[in-house]
BALO-46066 format. One record per atom (N, C-alpha, C): x, y, z; atom name. Coordinates in steps of 0.02 Angstrom, whole numbers. Layout:
BEGIN
<pt east="X" north="Y" up="Z" site="CA"/>
...
//
This chain:
BEGIN
<pt east="-7058" north="1942" up="7977" site="N"/>
<pt east="-7127" north="1931" up="7961" site="CA"/>
<pt east="-7132" north="1913" up="7887" site="C"/>
<pt east="-7169" north="1858" up="7874" site="N"/>
<pt east="-7180" north="1836" up="7805" site="CA"/>
<pt east="-7254" north="1844" up="7789" site="C"/>
<pt east="-7268" north="1864" up="7727" site="N"/>
<pt east="-7337" north="1873" up="7704" site="CA"/>
<pt east="-7350" north="1823" up="7648" site="C"/>
<pt east="-7406" north="1788" up="7653" site="N"/>
<pt east="-7426" north="1738" up="7604" site="CA"/>
<pt east="-7495" north="1756" up="7578" site="C"/>
<pt east="-7502" north="1756" up="7512" site="N"/>
<pt east="-7566" north="1775" up="7481" site="CA"/>
<pt east="-7593" north="1717" up="7439" site="C"/>
<pt east="-7657" north="1705" up="7447" site="N"/>
<pt east="-7692" north="1656" up="7407" site="CA"/>
<pt east="-7746" north="1693" up="7367" site="C"/>
<pt east="-7750" north="1679" up="7303" site="N"/>
<pt east="-7800" north="1709" up="7260" site="CA"/>
<pt east="-7856" north="1658" up="7247" site="C"/>
<pt east="-7918" north="1683" up="7251" site="N"/>
<pt east="-7976" north="1644" up="7234" site="CA"/>
<pt east="-8021" north="1687" up="7189" site="C"/>
<pt east="-8074" north="1657" up="7163" site="N"/>
<pt east="-8118" north="1691" up="7116" site="CA"/>
<pt east="-8190" north="1670" up="7129" site="C"/>
<pt east="-8236" north="1717" up="7121" site="N"/>
<pt east="-8307" north="1700" up="7124" site="CA"/>
<pt east="-8347" north="1751" up="7083" site="C"/>
<pt east="-8406" north="1731" up="7064" site="N"/>
<pt east="-8453" north="1773" up="7027" site="CA"/>
<pt east="-8514" north="1785" up="7071" site="C"/>
<pt east="-8537" north="1848" up="7071" site="N"/>
<pt east="-8596" north="1863" up="7112" site="CA"/>
<pt east="-8632" north="1924" up="7084" site="C"/>
<pt east="-8696" north="1926" up="7098" site="N"/>
<pt east="-8738" north="1983" up="7078" site="CA"/>
<pt east="-8756" north="2024" up="7139" site="C"/>
<pt east="-8771" north="2088" up="7128" site="N"/>
<pt east="-8795" north="2131" up="7181" site="CA"/>
<pt east="-8826" north="2193" up="7150" site="C"/>
<pt east="-8853" north="2234" up="7193" site="N"/>
<pt east="-8871" north="2302" up="7173" site="CA"/>
<pt east="-8858" north="2347" up="7232" site="C"/>
<pt east="-8842" north="2408" up="7216" site="N"/>
<pt east="-8833" north="2459" up="7267" site="CA"/>
<pt east="-8896" north="2501" up="7269" site="C"/>
<pt east="-8929" north="2500" up="7325" site="N"/>
<pt east="-8994" north="2533" up="7332" site="CA"/>
<pt east="-9006" north="2547" up="7405" site="C"/>
<pt east="-9017" north="2609" up="7422" site="N"/>
<pt east="-9032" north="2627" up="7491" site="CA"/>
<pt east="-9108" north="2632" up="7498" site="C"/>
<pt east="-9139" north="2589" up="7537" site="N"/>
<pt east="-9212" north="2588" up="7542" site="CA"/>
<pt east="-9241" north="2652" up="7574" site="C"/>
<pt east="-9199" north="2692" up="7606" site="N"/>
<pt east="-9222" north="2755" up="7636" site="CA"/>
<pt east="-9231" north="2809" up="7583" site="C"/>
<pt east="-9204" north="2797" up="7524" site="N"/>
<pt east="-9207" north="2847" up="7470" site="CA"/>
<pt east="-9257" north="2827" up="7417" site="C"/>
<pt east="-9280" north="2875" up="7378" site="N"/>
<pt east="-9323" north="2860" up="7322" site="CA"/>
<pt east="-9280" north="2837" up="7263" site="C"/>
<pt east="-9314" north="2814" up="7211" site="N"/>
<pt east="-9279" north="2786" up="7152" site="CA"/>
<pt east="-9233" north="2838" up="7120" site="C"/>
<pt east="-9255" north="2899" up="7117" site="N"/>
<pt east="-9215" north="2952" up="7085" site="CA"/>
<pt east="-9150" north="2965" up="7123" site="C"/>
<pt east="-9153" north="2968" up="7189" site="N"/>
<pt east="-9092" north="2979" up="7228" site="CA"/>
<pt east="-9045" north="2919" up="7223" site="C"/>
<pt east="-9072" north="2858" up="7224" site="N"/>
<pt east="-9030" north="2799" up="7216" site="CA"/>
<pt east="-8995" north="2800" up="7148" site="C"/>
<pt east="-9031" north="2817" up="7096" site="N"/>
<pt east="-9000" north="2819" up="7030" site="CA"/>
<pt east="-8949" north="2875" up="7024" site="C"/>
<pt east="-8962" north="2931" up="7058" site="N"/>
<pt east="-8915" north="2987" up="7057" site="CA"/>
<pt east="-8849" north="2968" up="7091" site="C"/>
<pt east="-8854" north="2931" up="7146" site="N"/>
<pt east="-8794" north="2913" up="7184" site="CA"/>
<pt east="-8760" north="2851" up="7156" site="C"/>
<pt east="-8798" north="2799" up="7140" site="N"/>
<pt east="-8770" north="2735" up="7121" site="CA"/>
<pt east="-8770" north="2721" up="7046" site="C"/>
<pt east="-8804" north="2763" up="7007" site="N"/>
<pt east="-8805" north="2754" up="6934" site="CA"/>
<pt east="-8833" north="2686" up="6914" site="C"/>
<pt east="-8801" north="2655" up="6865" site="N"/>
<pt east="-8825" north="2590" up="6840" site="CA"/>
<pt east="-8819" north="2535" up="6893" site="C"/>
<pt east="-8780" north="2546" up="6944" site="N"/>
<pt east="-8774" north="2496" up="6998" site="CA"/>
<pt east="-8838" north="2489" up="7039" site="C"/>
<pt east="-8884" north="2537" up="7030" site="N"/>
<pt east="-8949" north="2533" up="7064" site="CA"/>
<pt east="-9002" north="2499" up="7021" site="C"/>
<pt east="-8981" north="2469" up="6967" site="N"/>
<pt east="-9027" north="2435" up="6920" site="CA"/>
<pt east="-9072" north="2387" up="6957" site="C"/>
<pt east="-9137" north="2394" up="6947" site="N"/>
<pt east="-9186" north="2351" up="6981" site="CA"/>
<pt east="-9177" north="2277" up="6965" site="C"/>
<pt east="-9147" north="2262" up="6908" site="N"/>
<pt east="-9136" north="2193" up="6888" site="CA"/>
<pt east="-9067" north="2166" up="6905" site="C"/>
<pt east="-9031" north="2201" up="6949" site="N"/>
<pt east="-8967" north="2179" up="6975" site="CA"/>
<pt east="-8912" north="2186" up="6922" site="C"/>
<pt east="-8852" north="2172" up="6940" site="N"/>
<pt east="-8795" north="2168" up="6895" site="CA"/>
<pt east="-8743" north="2124" up="6929" site="C"/>
<pt east="-8695" north="2098" up="6891" site="N"/>
<pt east="-8647" north="2051" up="6919" site="CA"/>
<pt east="-8575" north="2070" up="6907" site="C"/>
<pt east="-8532" north="2037" up="6945" site="N"/>
<pt east="-8459" north="2048" up="6940" site="CA"/>
<pt east="-8424" north="1981" up="6943" site="C"/>
<pt east="-8366" north="1978" up="6912" site="N"/>
<pt east="-8319" north="1923" up="6918" site="CA"/>
<pt east="-8265" north="1945" up="6967" site="C"/>
<pt east="-8275" north="1929" up="7030" site="N"/>
<pt east="-8231" north="1953" up="7083" site="CA"/>
<pt east="-8167" north="1911" up="7087" site="C"/>
<pt east="-8111" north="1945" up="7099" site="N"/>
<pt east="-8049" north="1912" up="7116" site="CA"/>
<pt east="-8032" north="1930" up="7188" site="C"/>
<pt east="-8021" north="1880" up="7228" site="N"/>
<pt east="-8009" north="1888" up="7300" site="CA"/>
<pt east="-7938" north="1868" up="7316" site="C"/>
<pt east="-7902" north="1912" up="7351" site="N"/>
<pt east="-7834" north="1898" up="7374" site="CA"/>
<pt east="-7835" north="1900" up="7450" site="C"/>
<pt east="-7818" north="1845" up="7481" site="N"/>
<pt east="-7816" north="1840" up="7554" site="CA"/>
<pt east="-7743" north="1834" up="7574" site="C"/>
<pt east="-7719" north="1883" up="7614" site="N"/>
<pt east="-7650" north="1883" up="7636" site="CA"/>
<pt east="-7647" north="1871" up="7711" site="C"/>
<pt east="-7607" north="1821" up="7730" site="N"/>
<pt east="-7595" north="1807" up="7800" site="CA"/>
<pt east="-7522" north="1824" up="7816" site="C"/>
<pt east="-7506" north="1829" up="7881" site="N"/>
<pt east="-7438" north="1846" up="7900" site="CA"/>
<pt east="-7417" north="1806" up="7962" site="C"/>
<pt east="-7352" north="1797" up="7969" site="N"/>
<pt east="-7325" north="1761" up="8026" site="CA"/>
<pt east="-7253" north="1742" up="8012" site="C"/>
<pt east="-7228" north="1695" up="8050" site="N"/>
<pt east="-7160" north="1669" up="8041" site="CA"/>
<pt east="-7163" north="1598" up="8015" site="C"/>
<pt east="-7120" north="1580" up="7969" site="N"/>
<pt east="-7120" north="1511" up="7942" site="CA"/>
<pt east="-7106" north="1460" up="7997" site="C"/>
<pt east="-7138" north="1403" up="7991" site="N"/>
<pt east="-7125" north="1347" up="8035" site="CA"/>
<pt east="-7055" north="1320" up="8021" site="C"/>
<pt east="-7013" north="1312" up="8072" site="N"/>
<pt east="-6945" north="1289" up="8059" site="CA"/>
<pt east="-6941" north="1217" up="8032" site="C"/>
<pt east="-6991" north="1176" up="8045" site="N"/>
<pt east="-6991" north="1107" up="8020" site="CA"/>
<pt east="-7012" north="1101" up="7947" site="C"/>
<pt east="-7059" north="1145" up="7925" site="N"/>
<pt east="-7084" north="1140" up="7856" site="CA"/>
<pt east="-7060" north="1196" up="7811" site="C"/>
<pt east="-7042" north="1252" up="7841" site="N"/>
<pt east="-7025" north="1312" up="7802" site="CA"/>
<pt east="-7087" north="1349" up="7778" site="C"/>
<pt east="-7146" north="1323" up="7795" site="N"/>
<pt east="-7209" north="1354" up="7774" site="CA"/>
<pt east="-7233" north="1403" up="7827" site="C"/>
<pt east="-7264" north="1457" up="7804" site="N"/>
<pt east="-7301" north="1500" up="7849" site="CA"/>
<pt east="-7365" north="1464" up="7870" site="C"/>
<pt east="-7399" north="1436" up="7819" site="N"/>
<pt east="-7460" north="1398" up="7829" site="CA"/>
<pt east="-7471" north="1356" up="7767" site="C"/>
<pt east="-7499" north="1299" up="7773" site="N"/>
<pt east="-7513" north="1255" up="7717" site="CA"/>
<pt east="-7562" north="1289" up="7669" site="C"/>
<pt east="-7540" north="1304" up="7608" site="N"/>
<pt east="-7583" north="1341" up="7561" site="CA"/>
<pt east="-7645" north="1301" up="7540" site="C"/>
<pt east="-7641" north="1235" up="7542" site="N"/>
<pt east="-7700" north="1195" up="7527" site="CA"/>
<pt east="-7753" north="1205" up="7581" site="C"/>
<pt east="-7732" north="1207" up="7643" site="N"/>
<pt east="-7780" north="1220" up="7698" site="CA"/>
<pt east="-7808" north="1290" up="7694" site="C"/>
<pt east="-7766" north="1338" up="7676" site="N"/>
<pt east="-7790" north="1407" up="7669" site="CA"/>
<pt east="-7843" north="1410" up="7613" site="C"/>
<pt east="-7829" north="1378" up="7557" site="N"/>
<pt east="-7877" north="1377" up="7502" site="CA"/>
<pt east="-7943" north="1345" up="7523" site="C"/>
<pt east="-7938" north="1289" up="7558" site="N"/>
<pt east="-7999" north="1254" up="7582" site="CA"/>
<pt east="-8040" north="1298" up="7629" site="C"/>
<pt east="-8005" north="1334" up="7673" site="N"/>
<pt east="-8039" north="1379" up="7720" site="CA"/>
<pt east="-8074" north="1435" up="7683" site="C"/>
<pt east="-8041" north="1466" up="7635" site="N"/>
<pt east="-8070" north="1521" up="7596" site="CA"/>
<pt east="-8131" north="1495" up="7557" site="C"/>
<pt east="-8124" north="1437" up="7527" site="N"/>
<pt east="-8180" north="1410" up="7488" site="CA"/>
<pt east="-8240" north="1394" up="7533" site="C"/>
<pt east="-8227" north="1363" up="7590" site="N"/>
<pt east="-8282" north="1344" up="7634" site="CA"/>
<pt east="-8317" north="1404" up="7666" site="C"/>
<pt east="-8278" north="1451" up="7691" site="N"/>
<pt east="-8306" north="1507" up="7729" site="CA"/>
<pt east="-8329" north="1565" up="7686" site="C"/>
<pt east="-8302" north="1569" up="7624" site="N"/>
<pt east="-8317" north="1628" up="7583" site="CA"/>
<pt east="-8342" north="1608" up="7513" site="C"/>
<pt east="-8300" north="1578" up="7473" site="N"/>
<pt east="-8316" north="1567" up="7402" site="CA"/>
<pt east="-8379" north="1526" up="7393" site="C"/>
<pt east="-8385" north="1471" up="7428" site="N"/>
<pt east="-8444" north="1428" up="7420" site="CA"/>
<pt east="-8508" north="1465" up="7440" site="C"/>
<pt east="-8503" north="1514" up="7484" site="N"/>
<pt east="-8561" north="1551" up="7507" site="CA"/>
<pt east="-8577" north="1611" up="7463" site="C"/>
<pt east="-8529" north="1631" up="7420" site="N"/>
<pt east="-8539" north="1690" up="7377" site="CA"/>
<pt east="-8547" north="1674" up="7303" site="C"/>
<pt east="-8515" north="1621" up="7281" site="N"/>
<pt east="-8510" north="1607" up="7209" site="CA"/>
<pt east="-8579" north="1594" up="7179" site="C"/>
<pt east="-8594" north="1630" up="7125" site="N"/>
<pt east="-8657" north="1626" up="7089" site="CA"/>
<pt east="-8718" north="1639" up="7134" site="C"/>
<pt east="-8708" north="1686" up="7180" site="N"/>
<pt east="-8762" north="1706" up="7225" site="CA"/>
<pt east="-8779" north="1779" up="7214" site="C"/>
<pt east="-8837" north="1798" up="7239" site="N"/>
<pt east="-8857" north="1868" up="7242" site="CA"/>
<pt east="-8837" north="1892" up="7312" site="C"/>
<pt east="-8790" north="1938" up="7315" site="N"/>
<pt east="-8765" north="1961" up="7380" site="CA"/>
<pt east="-8819" north="1992" up="7423" site="C"/>
<pt east="-8867" north="2026" up="7393" site="N"/>
<pt east="-8920" north="2058" up="7430" site="CA"/>
<pt east="-8971" north="2008" up="7459" site="C"/>
<pt east="-8981" north="1952" up="7424" site="N"/>
<pt east="-9035" north="1906" up="7442" site="CA"/>
<pt east="-9012" north="1840" up="7471" site="C"/>
<pt east="-8954" north="1815" up="7449" site="N"/>
<pt east="-8935" north="1745" up="7463" site="CA"/>
<pt east="-8881" north="1737" up="7516" site="C"/>
<pt east="-8847" north="1790" up="7535" site="N"/>
<pt east="-8787" north="1784" up="7577" site="CA"/>
<pt east="-8803" north="1809" up="7648" site="C"/>
<pt east="-8804" north="1761" up="7695" site="N"/>
<pt east="-8824" north="1779" up="7763" site="CA"/>
<pt east="-8780" north="1833" up="7794" site="C"/>
<pt east="-8715" north="1831" up="7782" site="N"/>
<pt east="-8672" north="1880" up="7815" site="CA"/>
<pt east="-8672" north="1949" up="7781" site="C"/>
<pt east="-8712" north="1957" up="7728" site="N"/>
<pt east="-8721" north="2023" up="7698" site="CA"/>
<pt east="-8792" north="2050" up="7711" site="C"/>
<pt east="-8831" north="2013" up="7749" site="N"/>
<pt east="-8900" north="2033" up="7764" site="CA"/>
<pt east="-8902" north="2102" up="7797" site="C"/>
<pt east="-8948" north="2143" up="7773" site="N"/>
<pt east="-8959" north="2210" up="7800" site="CA"/>
<pt east="-8899" north="2257" up="7794" site="C"/>
<pt east="-8856" north="2243" up="7745" site="N"/>
<pt east="-8799" north="2287" up="7732" site="CA"/>
<pt east="-8803" north="2312" up="7660" site="C"/>
<pt east="-8774" north="2370" up="7648" site="N"/>
<pt east="-8764" north="2393" up="7580" site="CA"/>
<pt east="-8711" north="2347" up="7551" site="C"/>
<pt east="-8726" north="2317" up="7494" site="N"/>
<pt east="-8682" north="2266" up="7465" site="CA"/>
<pt east="-8628" north="2297" up="7421" site="C"/>
<pt east="-8593" north="2345" up="7448" site="N"/>
<pt east="-8536" north="2376" up="7413" site="CA"/>
<pt east="-8476" north="2330" up="7419" site="C"/>
<pt east="-8428" north="2341" up="7376" site="N"/>
<pt east="-8366" north="2301" up="7379" site="CA"/>
<pt east="-8329" north="2314" up="7444" site="C"/>
<pt east="-8334" north="2376" up="7469" site="N"/>
<pt east="-8302" north="2393" up="7533" site="CA"/>
<pt east="-8332" north="2350" up="7590" site="C"/>
<pt east="-8398" north="2348" up="7594" site="N"/>
<pt east="-8430" north="2309" up="7647" site="CA"/>
<pt east="-8419" north="2234" up="7637" site="C"/>
<pt east="-8416" north="2212" up="7575" site="N"/>
<pt east="-8404" north="2141" up="7562" site="CA"/>
<pt east="-8334" north="2121" up="7585" site="C"/>
<pt east="-8284" north="2163" up="7574" site="N"/>
<pt east="-8216" north="2148" up="7596" site="CA"/>
<pt east="-8213" north="2143" up="7672" site="C"/>
<pt east="-8247" north="2188" up="7707" site="N"/>
<pt east="-8249" north="2185" up="7781" site="CA"/>
<pt east="-8283" north="2120" up="7803" site="C"/>
<pt east="-8338" north="2102" up="7771" site="N"/>
<pt east="-8375" north="2042" up="7790" site="CA"/>
<pt east="-8334" north="1979" up="7777" site="C"/>
<pt east="-8295" north="1978" up="7722" site="N"/>
<pt east="-8252" north="1921" up="7708" site="CA"/>
<pt east="-8200" north="1914" up="7763" site="C"/>
<pt east="-8171" north="1969" up="7784" site="N"/>
<pt east="-8123" north="1968" up="7840" site="CA"/>
<pt east="-8155" north="1936" up="7901" site="C"/>
<pt east="-8215" north="1957" up="7917" site="N"/>
<pt east="-8250" north="1932" up="7976" site="CA"/>
<pt east="-8265" north="1857" up="7971" site="C"/>
<pt east="-8274" north="1831" up="7911" site="N"/>
<pt east="-8286" north="1760" up="7901" site="CA"/>
<pt east="-8223" north="1719" up="7909" site="C"/>
<pt east="-8165" north="1748" up="7892" site="N"/>
<pt east="-8102" north="1710" up="7892" site="CA"/>
<pt east="-8062" north="1716" up="7957" site="C"/>
<pt east="-8056" north="1775" up="7983" site="N"/>
<pt east="-8010" north="1788" up="8039" site="CA"/>
<pt east="-8018" north="1740" up="8098" site="C"/>
<pt east="-8078" north="1725" up="8120" site="N"/>
<pt east="-8085" north="1681" up="8178" site="CA"/>
<pt east="-8064" north="1608" up="8166" site="C"/>
<pt east="-8055" north="1590" up="8103" site="N"/>
<pt east="-8041" north="1520" up="8087" site="CA"/>
<pt east="-7968" north="1505" up="8070" site="C"/>
<pt east="-7926" north="1556" up="8073" site="N"/>
<pt east="-7855" north="1545" up="8061" site="CA"/>
<pt east="-7821" north="1520" up="8124" site="C"/>
<pt east="-7770" north="1478" up="8117" site="N"/>
<pt east="-7735" north="1454" up="8177" site="CA"/>
<pt east="-7696" north="1511" up="8209" site="C"/>
<pt east="-7680" north="1503" up="8272" site="N"/>
<pt east="-7649" north="1557" up="8311" site="CA"/>
<pt east="-7580" north="1577" up="8286" site="C"/>
<pt east="-7547" north="1534" up="8250" site="N"/>
<pt east="-7479" north="1550" up="8227" site="CA"/>
<pt east="-7477" north="1598" up="8167" site="C"/>
<pt east="-7534" north="1613" up="8137" site="N"/>
<pt east="-7538" north="1662" up="8083" site="CA"/>
<pt east="-7596" north="1710" up="8097" site="C"/>
<pt east="-7594" north="1766" up="8063" site="N"/>
<pt east="-7650" north="1813" up="8069" site="CA"/>
<pt east="-7667" north="1841" up="8000" site="C"/>
<pt east="-7728" north="1863" up="7994" site="N"/>
<pt east="-7750" north="1893" up="7931" site="CA"/>
<pt east="-7718" north="1962" up="7925" site="C"/>
<pt east="-7689" north="1976" up="7868" site="N"/>
<pt east="-7657" north="2040" up="7855" site="CA"/>
<pt east="-7700" north="2084" up="7811" site="C"/>
<pt east="-7727" north="2056" up="7756" site="N"/>
<pt east="-7763" north="2097" up="7708" site="CA"/>
<pt east="-7812" north="2056" up="7668" site="C"/>
<pt east="-7869" north="2086" up="7655" site="N"/>
<pt east="-7916" north="2062" up="7605" site="CA"/>
<pt east="-7914" north="2112" up="7548" site="C"/>
<pt east="-7896" north="2088" up="7488" site="N"/>
<pt east="-7898" north="2130" up="7428" site="CA"/>
<pt east="-7951" north="2100" up="7383" site="C"/>
<pt east="-8000" north="2140" up="7365" site="N"/>
<pt east="-8056" north="2115" up="7326" site="CA"/>
<pt east="-8064" north="2158" up="7264" site="C"/>
<pt east="-8053" north="2127" up="7206" site="N"/>
<pt east="-8063" north="2160" up="7142" site="CA"/>
<pt east="-8134" north="2151" up="7119" site="C"/>
<pt east="-8169" north="2207" up="7108" site="N"/>
<pt east="-8236" north="2206" up="7080" site="CA"/>
<pt east="-8231" north="2205" up="7003" site="C"/>
<pt east="-8185" north="2242" up="6977" site="N"/>
<pt east="-8168" north="2242" up="6906" site="CA"/>
<pt east="-8093" north="2245" up="6900" site="C"/>
<pt east="-8066" north="2244" up="6840" site="N"/>
<pt east="-7994" north="2247" up="6832" site="CA"/>
<pt east="-7966" north="2316" up="6852" site="C"/>
<pt east="-8010" north="2365" up="6858" site="N"/>
<pt east="-7988" north="2433" up="6875" site="CA"/>
<pt east="-8011" north="2457" up="6943" site="C"/>
<pt east="-8051" north="2418" up="6978" site="N"/>
<pt east="-8078" north="2439" up="7043" site="CA"/>
<pt east="-8067" north="2383" up="7094" site="C"/>
<pt east="-8032" north="2400" up="7147" site="N"/>
<pt east="-8024" north="2351" up="7201" site="CA"/>
<pt east="-8024" north="2386" up="7269" site="C"/>
<pt east="-8036" north="2348" up="7320" site="N"/>
<pt east="-8037" north="2371" up="7390" site="CA"/>
<pt east="-7986" north="2330" up="7428" site="C"/>
<pt east="-7950" north="2363" up="7473" site="N"/>
<pt east="-7906" north="2328" up="7521" site="CA"/>
<pt east="-7931" north="2343" up="7591" site="C"/>
<pt east="-7933" north="2290" up="7632" site="N"/>
<pt east="-7955" north="2298" up="7701" site="CA"/>
<pt east="-7903" north="2264" up="7745" site="C"/>
<pt east="-7880" north="2301" up="7797" site="N"/>
<pt east="-7827" north="2278" up="7841" site="CA"/>
<pt east="-7852" north="2267" up="7913" site="C"/>
<pt east="-7916" north="2259" up="7922" site="N"/>
<pt east="-7943" north="2248" up="7989" site="CA"/>
<pt east="-7960" north="2315" up="8022" site="C"/>
<pt east="-7980" north="2310" up="8085" site="N"/>
<pt east="-8001" north="2370" up="8120" site="CA"/>
<pt east="-7944" north="2416" up="8133" site="C"/>
//
């Protein structure tokens, strides 16, 4: 089994706020991330696929095609957007990095060819905080 990872980058704003709670409880749980005026991150996204290399090319999958798929299905839909307001696949969800990683998986997995599968979504919110998601 070979693992191939492609890194991409996007910028997005969000806020963490549970509408079932009052302002005080949101601030107690989420701190500055509950800021009414939003806040942003420079996200680094690592998409890892797995499979066996093609005997004719030696490639697991064409990295240009993988990059195009990530950009079309994820980056173009997230970059310079408000995750809470602008991103259809985050609608009615808490816009945490954990939920965003799961949603990115759901956007990519159905579009990969049968000879490879998605192994991991690693999403850096900051240089010191990241989430890894390996599917269900």
